[in-house]
C-alpha positions in Angstrom: 14.2 10.8 -17.8 14.9 8.8 -14.6 13.6 11.4 -12.2 13.6 10.4 -8.5 9.9 11.2 -8.3 7.6 10.1 -11.2 4.5 8.3 -12.1 4.2 5.7 -14.9 1.0 4.6 -16.4 1.1 1.1 -17.9 -1.5 -0.2 -20.3 -2.2 -3.6 -21.6 -4.4 -2.8 -24.6 -7.4 -5.0 -25.5 -10.7 -4.7 -27.4 -12.7 -6.6 -24.8 -10.7 -5.9 -21.6 -8.0 -3.3 -21.3 -5.7 -3.4 -18.3 -4.1 -0.3 -16.6 -1.8 0.1 -13.8 0.0 3.1 -12.3 3.2 3.1 -10.2 4.8 5.9 -8.3 8.6 6.1 -8.0 10.0 8.2 -5.2 13.6 8.1 -4.3 14.0 4.8 -6.0 11.1 3.1 -4.3 8.2 1.7 -6.2 4.7 1.9 -5.0 1.3 1.0 -6.5 -1.1 3.8 -7.1 -3.9 2.1 -8.9 -4.7 -0.8 -11.2 -7.8 -2.0 -12.9 -9.5 -3.1 -16.1 -11.8 -1.4 -18.5 -14.5 -3.9 -19.6 -15.5 -3.2 -23.2 -17.5 -6.3 -24.0 -20.8 -4.5 -23.3 -20.2 -2.3 -26.4 -21.2 -4.0 -29.6 -19.7 -1.5 -31.9 -15.9 -1.4 -32.2 -15.8 2.4 -32.5 -17.7 2.7 -29.2 -15.0 0.6 -27.6 -12.3 2.8 -29.0 -14.1 5.9 -27.8 -14.4 4.4 -24.3 -10.6 3.5 -24.2 -9.7 7.1 -25.2 -12.0 8.6 -22.6 -10.8 6.3 -19.8 -7.2 6.9 -20.5 -7.8 10.7 -20.5 -9.6 10.3 -17.1 -6.6 8.3 -15.7 -4.2 11.0 -16.9 -6.3 13.8 -15.5 -6.6 11.9 -12.1 -3.0 10.6 -11.6 -1.0 13.0 -13.8 1.5 10.4 -15.0 4.9 11.5 -16.4 5.1 8.6 -18.8 3.1 5.9 -20.5 4.4 2.4 -21.1 2.2 0.3 -23.3 2.4 -3.3 -24.4 2.8 -3.8 -28.2 0.3 -6.1 -29.9 1.7 -9.6 -30.4 1.7 -11.1 -33.9 -1.1 -13.6 -34.2 -2.7 -15.5 -37.0 -6.0 -13.6 -37.0 -5.4 -10.4 -39.0 -8.7 -8.9 -38.0 -8.0 -9.3 -34.3 -4.5 -7.8 -34.8 -6.0 -4.8 -36.6 -8.6 -4.2 -33.8 -5.9 -4.6 -31.1 -3.7 -2.2 -32.9 -6.5 0.4 -33.1 -7.1 -0.1 -29.3 -3.4 0.5 -28.7 -3.3 3.5 -31.0 -6.3 5.2 -29.3 -4.6 4.8 -25.9 -1.4 6.2 -27.3 -3.3 9.1 -28.9 -5.0 9.9 -25.6 -1.6 10.1 -23.8 0.0 12.1 -26.6 -2.9 14.6 -26.6 -1.9 15.3 -23.0 1.8 15.6 -23.9 2.6 12.3 -22.1 5.6 10.6 -23.7 5.1 7.0 -24.4 7.2 3.9 -24.9 6.1 0.6 -26.4 7.4 -2.8 -25.2 6.9 -6.2 -26.7 5.1 -8.8 -24.4 8.4 -10.8 -24.4 10.4 -7.8 -23.3 8.0 -7.1 -20.4 7.9 -10.7 -19.3 11.7 -11.0 -19.5 12.2 -7.7 -17.5 9.7 -8.8 -14.8 10.3 -12.5 -14.4 13.5 -13.3 -16.3 11.5 -15.5 -18.7 10.2 -14.0 -21.9 7.6 -16.8 -22.1 6.3 -16.4 -18.6 2.5 -16.8 -18.0 0.2 -14.0 -17.0 0.0 -15.6 -13.5 3.8 -15.5 -13.2 3.8 -11.8 -14.1 1.0 -11.2 -11.6 2.9 -13.0 -8.9 6.0 -10.9 -9.4 4.0 -7.7 -9.4 2.3 -8.8 -6.2 5.7 -9.3 -4.6 7.4 -6.2 -5.9 4.5 -3.8 -5.2 3.2 -5.5 -2.1 -0.4 -6.2 -2.9 -2.7 -9.2 -3.3 -3.8 -9.7 -6.9 -7.0 -11.2 -8.1 -6.9 -13.6 -11.1 -9.7 -11.7 -12.8 -7.4 -8.7 -13.1 -4.5 -10.4 -15.0 -4.8 -7.7 -17.7 -4.2 -5.1 -15.0 -1.1 -6.8 -13.6 0.2 -7.1 -17.2 -0.3 -3.3 -17.4 1.6 -2.9 -14.2 4.3 -5.1 -15.7 4.6 -2.7 -18.6 5.0 0.2 -16.2 7.6 -1.6 -14.1 9.5 -2.8 -17.2 9.7 0.8 -18.3 11.0 1.8 -14.9 13.7 -0.9 -15.1 14.7 0.0 -18.6 15.1 3.7 -17.8 16.7 3.6 -14.4 20.5 3.7 -14.5 22.4 1.4 -12.3 24.9 3.3 -10.2 28.5 2.7 -11.2 29.5 1.3 -7.8 26.8 -1.4 -7.8 27.4 -2.9 -11.2 28.1 -6.6 -10.9 27.7 -9.4 -13.4 26.6 -12.9 -12.5 27.2 -16.2 -14.2 23.6 -17.3 -13.6 20.7 -17.2 -11.2 22.5 -19.5 -8.7 25.3 -17.0 -8.4 22.9 -14.1 -8.1 20.9 -15.8 -5.3 24.0 -16.8 -3.5 25.1 -13.1 -3.4 21.6 -11.8 -2.7 19.8 -14.3 -0.3 17.2 -11.7 0.8 16.0 -11.1 -2.7 14.5 -14.5 -3.2 10.9 -14.6 -4.4 
């Protein structure tokens, strides 16, 4: 699964705004291919929103030919109706990928944030800042759903990339890591 040349599509599902981001991994180097949002608030009917999500995900797959999909799982909220709608949005995006034989993996928001920032309770802005640093681009705060989607893609890369046996090292904390890796400060 951890090919040296692959494309990962990340999706942050939503019923009003859905974020997407694509990364390319070549020889262990990450690069940004595309990111954006699908604005769905102009559609009054929920089924029209779902149709648009499906169509746009198919377009992204046809254009970028991703090898894998990483998607953020809906978080558990108090509003059951919102959860159901979000789950449908996620399901439609997954169905689009599966219809094109793209394998998918789902990650909880906490898992993505922990993987990207080291803090499972990080804000959208903190995730965006890390994506900006890691992928060398300037983010716009109106695209935080897109940088969350990139976070899902990068999380997937981190989770599925083996660490070479010679480079495994454990640290007692961030201070020890930074001391050993001064150039990796953010």
